N, C-alpha and C positions, 0 to 999 in steps of 0.2 A: 803355814800348814806343815805338819810333820811329814817326813819323807821316809821311804823305805831305805834304811841305812845301808844295807848290803849293796844296793845298786844305784844309789844316788851319788851325786858328785862327792868325792872324798874331801877331807879337810884341806888337803893340799891344793884343791881346785876351787876353793871359795875365793871370792874376789880379793885379790892381793892388793897391797898398798903401794902398787907401782905408781910413780909420779909421771903423769902424762901432761903436765902443765904446759910444757913447751909445745908439745904436739897439738894440744887443744888451741893454744894461742895461734899457731900457724894455720890451723883449720879455720878458726874464726876470722883471721885476716883474709883468707882466700874466699870463704863462703858466707861470711856475715850472718844474717838472720836464718839462713838455711840450717845452721848448726844450733842444736839445743842441748843444754845441760840441765834442763828442768827435770826434777826428780820423778814426777809423774810420767812424763814422756819416756824417760829412760826405763822406768819399770814396765811400761807398756811394751817396750821393745825387747825386754828380756822375757816377755810372756811366753809360756809354753803350755799347750793344751794337755797337760798331764800332771803327774804327782811330784815332779822334780821342783826343788826350790827355785824361785825366781832369782836370777843373778843378772842385774841390769848392767848395761855398758856405762862408760863414763860420759859419753856424748852420743847424740843421734844426729845424723846428717841426712836431710832429704835432698836427693839429687834429681836433676832435670834431664841429664843426658849422659851418654857413656864417657864423654870427656871429663865430666865432673867426677865420675867414679874413678877413672884413671888418676886424676889429680889427687883425689883423697887418698887412694891407696899408695901413691908415690910418697905423700907426706908421712903417712903411717909407717911405711917402710923405712923412711929416713930416721924416724924416732923409735922404731921397733914397737909400735903400738898395735895391738890386735885389731882385726877388722872382721866384722860379722855382717853378712848381707841379710836383709829382711824383706820378705815378700808380703804375704797376707798374715802370717803368724799362725798357721794351722799345723805346724810340725808337732810330733808326739813324743819325741825322745830327747828333748832338751837341746835341739840343734841351734836354737836362737839365744841360749843363755850366754853370758859373758863371764866365765869363771875367772878370767884374768883381767877383767875390765876391758877397756878399749873403745873403739868406735863402731857403732851400728850404722850401716848405710841402708837407709830406707829406699827401696826401689819402686814403691807403688806408683810414682808419677811417670815411670817409664812404661807407659801402657798403650803404646801405638802399635797398630797392625800395619807393618811397613809395606808388605807386598803380597798379594795373592796371585799365584800362577795357576789359573784354572786348568790349562792344558797339561801342565806337569803334575798337578795334584800336590802342590806345595804351598806353604805360606811362611813368611818371615815376620816374626813379632818381637817386640821388646819384652823383657822378663816380667814386667808388672801386669801384663795382660792375663786375665783369668780364663779358665777353660769355658765358663759360661759366656763370658764376653766374646770370646772367639767364635763359639758356635752360633751366637746370636748374629754376629757380623756375617757369618757364612751362610745364613739361613736361605738366602735367595740364589745361592750358587749351585745347589745340589750336592754340596760337599759338606763333610763334617770332620771334627777332630774327635777321635774315639776314646782317648784315655780319660777315665771317669773315676777318680778316687773317692768320690762322695762329697767331700768338701769342695767349695768353690776356690780351689787353690790357684796360685799364680803359676804361670808356665815356668818361670825361673825356679820357683820352689820345687815344682814337679821334676825338673831336670836334676836339681841338687839331690833329691831323695830317690831318684829313679822310680817315680810313682807308677802305680799300676791301677787296678780298679775292676769294675764289674765287666768291662768289655775285653779284658786281657786274654781270655781264652781264645778269642778269634783274632783280635787286632794287635795283641802284644802289649808290651809295657813301653815306658818312655825310651828305653834303649833301642826299641824297634822302630820308633817313629821320628826320632831326631836325626836329621841329615847333617846338620852343621851348627856350630856355635861360634859366637864372638865372645871372647873372654878377656877380662883384665887380669893380668898375672900379678904375682906378689910384688914385682918391681914397678907396677903401674903401666906396663905395656899393654896395648890392645892387639890381640892375635885372633886369626881365623883358624878354626880347626877342620874345616871341610868346605864342600861346595853343595850345590843343589843336585848334583848327580846322584843317582840311586845307589851306586856302588863305586868303590875305588880300591886300587891295590897299591896306592902311592904312599909308602911310609907307614909310620905308626898311626893307630886309630886314636887320635887325641880326643875326638868327640866322645867316644865311649869311656875314655879315661876320666873325663870330666863329669859324665853322667853318674850320679850316685855318690859323688865325692863330698857332698854336703858343705860346699864352700871352702873346703880345706886346700884346694889346688888352684882355684881361680874364682872370679866373680863373673857370672854370665851376664852379658849386656844385649845379646841378640840370639834368637833361636830360629832355625829353619826346620820346619816340621813337614812330615808327610800328611796328606789328607786322604779321605776315602769318600767314595760316592755313597749317597744315601740310598738304601735299598728300595726297590719298587714296593716291596711288601715287608712288613715287620709284624710278627706274631709273638705274643707273650702269653705265658701260662703259669700255672701253679699246680703242684701235686704234693700229697702228704705221704708219710711213711711211719710205720710203727716204731722204728728205732733209727738212731743216727747211723748205725752200721749199714742198715738197708739203704738209706739215702746216699751215703758215700759210695757204696758198691754200685749203685745205679749211675752215679757220676763217673766212676772209673770205667764202666763198660761203655758209657756214652762217648768218652774220649777215645777209648781203645778202638771203637768202631769208626772213628774218624768222622763222626757226625759234625758238620760245620756249625755247631751251635754258637750263638753270639754271646750269650750270657747264661750262666748257670750258678745260682747263688743258694747257699745253704743257710737256713735259719733254724736254730734248735727250738724246742718247745718253749723255753723261757723267753727267747727272743720274740716268738710269735705272740706270746702272752703280752709282752711289752708293747708290741705294735698294735694289738687289739685295743689295749687300754689307751694308748696315746692317740690313735687315729680313729677310734670308734669303729673298728673293723670287727668282723665275726669269723675270722679264720679258725680252722680246727687247730687246737694247741698241741700239735705234734711236730716232730722234725719235718721241715718243709723245703722244697726246692722251688725257687722262682727261675723261670727260663725265658729265653728270648731267641727267636729264629729270624734271620735276615735272608732275603732273596727275592725270587719271583713268587707270584701267587702259588704256582704249582710246587716250587721247591720248598717253600715254607710249609705247605700242607704235607708234603712228603716227610720233611724233617719231624714234624709233630707226630705223624703216624709212627715213624720208627722209634721216636722217643717214648711214645705210649707203650709200644711193645717191650722196650727195654725195662721200663719201670715195673711192668707186671711181674717180671722175674724176681723183683726184690720187694714185693708186697706194696708197691706204690698204688695209691688209689685216689679217686676224685680228681683225676687230671682234667683240667679245663683250660682251653686256650682260645685266644681271640685276636683279631687284627684291629680291633677298635682302639684308636689312639687315646681316647679319654681313659679307658680302662687300663691301658698300658701305663700311662703316666701315673695313675692312681696306685698301681701295683709297685712301680719303682720308686714312687715318692715314699711309700711305706718302708721300702728297703733303705733309702737314703736317710730316713729319719731314725734309723735303728739306734744310733748313738744317743740321741735325745730321748727316744722312747725307753731305752734301757736305764738311763739316768733317772727317769721318772718312777721306776720301780722302787727306788729307795732315795728320795729327794735329799735327805739329810746326809747321804754318803758322798764320797768322792769317787770319781771314775778313774780306774787304772786300766788303760788300754794297752794291749800287746798283740803281737801277731807272730806267726811262724809259717814256713812253707816247706812241704815235703814232696818227694816224687809221688805221682798220682797213685801208684800201687801201694803206698803206705798211708794214704790219706785216711781211710776208715779206721785203721789202727791208731793213728795219732790223734784224730779228733775224739774217738771213743775213750782213749786213755785220759785225755785232757778233761773230758766231761766227767768221768768217774773221779778224777782228782779233785775237781771243783766241788762235786757232791760230797766227797769224803771229808773235805775241809769245812763243810757247812757254809759255803760262800754262795752269794748270788753272782753269777758270771755268765750272762748270755753269750752264745757262740754264733757268729755269722762268718761266712766265708765266700771268697771268690774261688770256689772249690774246683772249678774247671781247670785251674792251673796249680792246684794243691795248696793254695794259700787260705788261711782262715785267721779270724780275730777273736780274742776273748776280752770282754769288758767286765772287770771285777769291780763291784760296788763295795767300798770299804770305808769304815769309820776310821779316819786317820788319827783319831785321838785314842784309839784302842790298840795298844802294842801287840796284842795277840792276833787281831785281825790283820795288822800290817805284816806280821811275821808269816801268817798263813798265806796272804796274797803274794808275798815275795817268794815263798816256797813254790807256789803254783807257777808263777812266771819263770822262775829258774828251772823248774823241772820241765816245763814246756820247751824252753830254749834248748836244754840238753837233749830232750827226747827227739826234737826235730833234727838236731845236728847228728845224733847217733843213727838216725834213719836216712842219712846222706842228704839231709835237707839243710835249711838255714834258720838261724834264730830270728830273722826278720825277712818277710817277703816284700814289704813295701814301706814300712814305717821308718826304716833306716836305723843307724846305730846311735848317733848323737852322743850323749852322756850315758843314757840309760842302759845300753847293751854292750858297752865296751868290754866288760869282763868276759864275754863269750867269744871275742874275736880270736884269741889264741886257740881255743878249742876248735873253732870252725876252720881256721885258715892255716894253722901250724906254721911251717917255715915260710909260707907265702907272705906272711905278715911282714917279714923282714924286707921283702921286695917292695911291698906297699910303703913301708916307712922310708925306704931309700928313695922312692919316687917323691914322696912328700918332702923330704929333706932337700932333694935336688931342685924342685920347683919352688919351694918356699923355705930357703935356708935360714931365715930369721924366725920362722914359725909364727908369722903374724896372721895367717888366714885361718880364722875360726879355730884357734887353738883349744885344746882340752876336749876335742870331739874325736870319735872313732877309735883312736889309739889307746890301748891299755896303758902305755907309757910313752909320752912324747910331749 
């Protein structure tokens, strides 16, 4: 599939003709049939859910425990062979590609829930556990894991990309719920980055250093997470607005008034149209907010009343909410199906997904400017967002065989990233950098990028851990 040349992997990052014959022979000797060099398997593990060209590894290793991960990395370090960790394969910015070849370590079999500590509200899991699997396991404990990026991502992958999602406005992102990690370093050592204690002042915060590092500093083999109690009452609702600006202003006031809302999601008119067609709904096709309130019966009712008053100031209308679980699941299923619903608007096109995050005070300005940019370019690009924390997504539907459309899409993505950074925001709130957004790192971080690269060089001197990602040059 053709790629957006300005932001796709450069010619210097296409699979190089490095000879890893000795490394693969050593891996085969150690792991036997667990190692595959089959072309189809390799291509599946270079898979990326976006527009970047698939760059498969030289081999794929399916591991059964952390000691096998450590042994594999140690061999790769000896032969200077790149190593990429693979979870579910839902990353969006080319994090799983192997631009320099190397070994992909498939972690899906590391899917055990090791220990639940009900009294401490913590759980320790292996990285292959998915968020849905974890919450299904916890269903009888009265506890749940709140980070919900939409896709049924693996916990290890969510750590690697510092995942967020619909609940972030109340429960935070992965950096807020990870207490400790077990990590395999570039030399093949297994290290612990923390404990189950809720806080520590002992030394550098290695846990948060690893979160969001996209596998460039170490490979996660265990994760200890915070859990939360399931609320006595959960109310969900929906309301409509005449403009995106009105909807975003309502969000901004909701947050500024410290209303403890659990979820507040924006869907623009195009996204509502997509959801209606995809799920046979009959929602009004205008900018819409989906909301959710957690608490006691009384507090949920109070939150809904306050929210109703807020939206009236910004021409919000038809606000309806309910505590019915079936209706709530139907509502949020429509939100989680937004990607597939959008793709169905133009089935012959490819989906180019991007995101940005800005301070809540600049949200209305940034979303509105982006919507106008999409309209001016004549593109189909539904907008959805976890707007309670200033994060929103654009899904451009593009004919990748049309150079003019590719150029228009690239322009929209580039202007959105620059616009967000200039508003003291970030080019990505939760998708990560990978290969696709490397070119914005200098603009966003300036001299701090030198410090990041120094850390990378210190922890991975041979540059074997997921090379070709995050850094503009490294």
